[in-house]
Structures are given as structure tokens and as C-alpha cells.
C-alpha positions in Angstrom: -2.9 -4.9 -10.9 -1.9 -4.9 -7.2 0.2 -7.5 -5.5 -2.9 -8.8 -3.7 -4.9 -9.3 -6.9 -2.0 -11.0 -8.6 -1.6 -13.4 -5.6 -5.3 -14.2 -5.6 -5.3 -14.9 -9.3 -2.1 -16.9 -9.4 -3.0 -19.0 -6.4 -6.4 -19.9 -7.8 -5.0 -20.8 -11.2 -1.9 -22.7 -9.9 -3.8 -24.6 -7.2 -6.4 -25.6 -9.8 -3.6 -26.9 -12.1 -2.0 -28.7 -9.2 -5.3 -30.5 -8.3 -5.8 -31.5 -11.9 -2.2 -32.8 -12.1 -2.8 -34.8 -8.9 -5.8 -36.3 -10.5 -3.7 -37.4 -13.4 -1.1 -38.8 -11.0 -3.8 -40.9 -9.3 -5.1 -42.1 -12.6 -1.6 -43.0 -13.8 -0.8 -44.8 -10.6 -4.0 -46.9 -10.9 -3.3 -47.7 -14.6 0.3 -48.8 -13.9 -0.8 -51.0 -11.0 -3.5 -52.6 -13.1 -6.0 -51.6 -10.4 -9.2 -52.3 -12.4 -12.4 -50.4 -12.0 -12.9 -51.0 -8.3 -9.2 -50.2 -7.5 -9.3 -47.0 -9.5 -12.5 -45.9 -7.8 -10.9 -46.7 -4.4 -7.8 -44.7 -5.3 -9.7 -41.7 -6.4 -12.0 -41.8 -3.3 -9.3 -42.3 -0.8 -6.7 -40.0 -2.3 -9.3 -37.5 -3.4 -10.6 -37.0 0.1 -7.4 -35.1 1.0 -8.0 -32.7 -1.9 -11.6 -32.2 -1.0 -10.6 -31.6 2.6 -8.1 -28.9 1.5 -10.7 -27.1 -0.6 -13.3 -27.4 2.1 -10.9 -25.9 4.6 -10.2 -22.9 2.4 -14.0 -22.4 1.8 -14.6 -22.6 5.5 -11.9 -20.1 6.4 -13.2 -17.6 3.8 -16.8 -18.1 5.2 -15.5 -17.4 8.7 -13.7 -14.3 7.6 -16.9 -12.8 6.0 -18.6 -12.7 9.4 
């Protein structure tokens, strides 16, 4: 396995784990703050937009590199 392959695999696995962990942190934050259903949805939408933007940016960069 080359260094490039290892980097691609490890970044994919570790970033996925980080995103899942961030989801748990958002859930725990809402639960400890007694946010309720509406507050929990607001937390996931507002804080999740940053994660979606990060993933979208990476997809867009990969798409631009293919051209």
C-alpha cells in the first residue's frame, strides 16, 4: 500500500468518525440543555450545515479536479 492510498483511506475513515462524533456531541448538547424536539432539530440543522458545507466543498473540489 502506497502512502497516497493510506492517506486516502485514513482520511475517509477518520473524517467519517469525526463527523459521527460531532453528531453525538450535538445530541448530547441538546439533551443536557433540555432543548426539546424543536431545539434539537434547530441544533442539528444549524450546526449540521457546517458539516454539510465541508463535505460539499470536498465533493466540489474533486469534481473540479476531474475536468
